[in-house]
Structure formats: structure tokens, C-alpha cells
VMD Tcl script that builds the backbone (N, CA, C; Angstrom):
set m [mol new atoms 138]
animate dup $m
set s [atomselect $m all]
$s set {name element resname resid chain x y z} {
  {N N MET 1 A -119.286 -127.387 -86.046}
  {CA C MET 1 A -120.414 -127.429 -86.952}
  {C C MET 1 A -119.901 -127.640 -88.378}
  {N N LYS 2 A -120.515 -128.548 -89.093}
  {CA C LYS 2 A -120.135 -128.808 -90.479}
  {C C LYS 2 A -121.109 -128.124 -91.413}
  {N N LYS 3 A -120.591 -127.663 -92.537}
  {CA C LYS 3 A -121.396 -127.020 -93.580}
  {C C LYS 3 A -121.261 -127.825 -94.860}
  {N N VAL 4 A -122.259 -127.761 -95.691}
  {CA C VAL 4 A -122.238 -128.425 -96.992}
  {C C VAL 4 A -121.875 -127.388 -98.048}
  {N N VAL 5 A -120.930 -127.771 -98.921}
  {CA C VAL 5 A -120.523 -126.904 -100.018}
  {C C VAL 5 A -120.695 -127.693 -101.313}
  {N N SER 6 A -121.514 -127.194 -102.195}
  {CA C SER 6 A -121.712 -127.842 -103.490}
  {C C SER 6 A -120.801 -127.177 -104.512}
  {N N VAL 7 A -120.253 -127.991 -105.396}
  {CA C VAL 7 A -119.341 -127.450 -106.404}
  {C C VAL 7 A -119.511 -128.228 -107.709}
  {N N ARG 8 A -119.417 -127.530 -108.803}
  {CA C ARG 8 A -119.475 -128.173 -110.123}
  {C C ARG 8 A -118.048 -128.232 -110.657}
  {N N LEU 9 A -117.658 -129.423 -111.140}
  {CA C LEU 9 A -116.314 -129.625 -111.657}
  {C C LEU 9 A -116.381 -130.246 -113.046}
  {N N ARG 10 A -115.354 -129.973 -113.838}
  {CA C ARG 10 A -115.270 -130.599 -115.158}
  {C C ARG 10 A -115.124 -132.113 -114.989}
  {N N GLU 11 A -115.632 -132.840 -115.942}
  {CA C GLU 11 A -115.630 -134.303 -115.889}
  {C C GLU 11 A -114.216 -134.868 -115.717}
  {N N GLU 12 A -113.230 -134.269 -116.386}
  {CA C GLU 12 A -111.859 -134.787 -116.283}
  {C C GLU 12 A -111.278 -134.602 -114.875}
  {N N ILE 13 A -111.700 -133.565 -114.180}
  {CA C ILE 13 A -111.242 -133.362 -112.801}
  {C C ILE 13 A -111.881 -134.417 -111.895}
  {N N VAL 14 A -113.162 -134.678 -112.091}
  {CA C VAL 14 A -113.849 -135.689 -111.286}
  {C C VAL 14 A -113.219 -137.063 -111.525}
  {N N SER 15 A -112.843 -137.360 -112.767}
  {CA C SER 15 A -112.183 -138.629 -113.066}
  {C C SER 15 A -110.859 -138.750 -112.319}
  {N N LYS 16 A -110.098 -137.670 -112.255}
  {CA C LYS 16 A -108.828 -137.688 -111.512}
  {C C LYS 16 A -109.084 -137.858 -110.019}
  {N N ILE 17 A -110.101 -137.183 -109.507}
  {CA C ILE 17 A -110.455 -137.320 -108.090}
  {C C ILE 17 A -110.819 -138.769 -107.791}
  {N N ASP 18 A -111.603 -139.382 -108.670}
  {CA C ASP 18 A -111.977 -140.785 -108.481}
  {C C ASP 18 A -110.744 -141.683 -108.476}
  {N N LYS 19 A -109.814 -141.435 -109.389}
  {CA C LYS 19 A -108.575 -142.220 -109.475}
  {C C LYS 19 A -107.780 -142.104 -108.178}
  {N N TYR 20 A -107.556 -140.879 -107.713}
  {CA C TYR 20 A -106.776 -140.672 -106.495}
  {C C TYR 20 A -107.496 -141.213 -105.268}
  {N N THR 21 A -108.813 -141.088 -105.246}
  {CA C THR 21 A -109.594 -141.612 -104.127}
  {C C THR 21 A -109.368 -143.113 -103.994}
  {N N GLU 22 A -109.416 -143.811 -105.115}
  {CA C GLU 22 A -109.199 -145.262 -105.096}
  {C C GLU 22 A -107.755 -145.598 -104.732}
  {N N GLU 23 A -106.789 -144.900 -105.341}
  {CA C GLU 23 A -105.371 -145.164 -105.084}
  {C C GLU 23 A -105.019 -144.975 -103.609}
  {N N LEU 24 A -105.630 -143.993 -102.979}
  {CA C LEU 24 A -105.337 -143.698 -101.572}
  {C C LEU 24 A -106.167 -144.531 -100.605}
  {N N GLY 25 A -107.084 -145.325 -101.148}
  {CA C GLY 25 A -107.904 -146.187 -100.314}
  {C C GLY 25 A -108.948 -145.430 -99.502}
  {N N LEU 26 A -109.362 -144.290 -100.017}
  {CA C LEU 26 A -110.384 -143.501 -99.333}
  {C C LEU 26 A -111.763 -144.020 -99.708}
  {N N GLU 27 A -112.734 -143.720 -98.878}
  {CA C GLU 27 A -114.078 -144.247 -99.097}
  {C C GLU 27 A -114.923 -143.428 -100.071}
  {N N SER 28 A -114.578 -142.142 -100.241}
  {CA C SER 28 A -115.439 -141.308 -101.069}
  {C C SER 28 A -114.692 -140.101 -101.616}
  {N N ARG 29 A -115.303 -139.461 -102.602}
  {CA C ARG 29 A -114.766 -138.200 -103.122}
  {C C ARG 29 A -114.719 -137.156 -102.012}
  {N N THR 30 A -115.731 -137.169 -101.172}
  {CA C THR 30 A -115.780 -136.212 -100.066}
  {C C THR 30 A -114.547 -136.346 -99.184}
  {N N ASP 31 A -114.174 -137.584 -98.864}
  {CA C ASP 31 A -112.974 -137.796 -98.051}
  {C C ASP 31 A -111.738 -137.251 -98.750}
  {N N PHE 32 A -111.617 -137.521 -100.047}
  {CA C PHE 32 A -110.475 -137.005 -100.802}
  {C C PHE 32 A -110.446 -135.480 -100.788}
  {N N LEU 33 A -111.580 -134.875 -101.111}
  {CA C LEU 33 A -111.628 -133.416 -101.177}
  {C C LEU 33 A -111.377 -132.779 -99.816}
  {N N ARG 34 A -111.905 -133.378 -98.759}
  {CA C ARG 34 A -111.674 -132.860 -97.412}
  {C C ARG 34 A -110.180 -132.870 -97.096}
  {N N GLN 35 A -109.514 -133.994 -97.372}
  {CA C GLN 35 A -108.081 -134.098 -97.095}
  {C C GLN 35 A -107.268 -133.145 -97.973}
  {N N ALA 36 A -107.634 -133.046 -99.247}
  {CA C ALA 36 A -106.918 -132.161 -100.158}
  {C C ALA 36 A -107.056 -130.698 -99.729}
  {N N LEU 37 A -108.246 -130.297 -99.344}
  {CA C LEU 37 A -108.464 -128.916 -98.908}
  {C C LEU 37 A -107.770 -128.626 -97.581}
  {N N ASP 38 A -107.815 -129.580 -96.647}
  {CA C ASP 38 A -107.097 -129.408 -95.378}
  {C C ASP 38 A -105.603 -129.227 -95.638}
  {N N TYR 39 A -105.051 -130.069 -96.513}
  {CA C TYR 39 A -103.632 -129.977 -96.860}
  {C C TYR 39 A -103.318 -128.603 -97.454}
  {N N TYR 40 A -104.113 -128.171 -98.410}
  {CA C TYR 40 A -103.885 -126.893 -99.080}
  {C C TYR 40 A -103.964 -125.724 -98.098}
  {N N VAL 41 A -104.985 -125.730 -97.270}
  {CA C VAL 41 A -105.168 -124.628 -96.316}
  {C C VAL 41 A -104.015 -124.587 -95.313}
  {N N HIS 42 A -103.610 -125.736 -94.792}
  {CA C HIS 42 A -102.522 -125.753 -93.817}
  {C C HIS 42 A -101.182 -125.399 -94.458}
  {N N LYS 43 A -100.965 -125.806 -95.696}
  {CA C LYS 43 A -99.732 -125.473 -96.396}
  {C C LYS 43 A -99.660 -123.963 -96.633}
  {N N LYS 44 A -100.778 -123.358 -96.971}
  {CA C LYS 44 A -100.817 -121.911 -97.214}
  {C C LYS 44 A -100.594 -121.110 -95.932}
  {N N LYS 45 A -100.991 -121.687 -94.790}
  {CA C LYS 45 A -100.790 -120.995 -93.514}
  {C C LYS 45 A -99.306 -120.861 -93.197}
  {N N GLY 46 A -98.524 -121.773 -93.730}
  {CA C GLY 46 A -97.089 -121.675 -93.553}
  {C C GLY 46 A -96.550 -122.648 -92.613}
}
mol reanalyze $m
mol bondsrecalc $m
mol representation Tube
mol addrep $m
């Protein structure tokens, strides 16, 4: 089951997300954020 999470970010963070999204060839900010959060969570697990 998927859940929706809304978040407010500073404009400069959104600009960086847009830059990385394009550089990585991802389709959307959502794709970038999903991958970034998955990476962070798995890295923290050890």
C-alpha cells in the first residue's frame, strides 16, 4: 500500500532537486525523492 506524504521545502532545495532529477534522467521530483529516501533509509539500516 502506498501513502501520500506532503512536504514543504525551501525554494533552493526544490531547485537542487530539479537539477538532480534532470541530471539523473528521472521523470519527476517524486522519483528523485523516492530514490533518495530509499537510499538514506537503507544506508541507515547498515
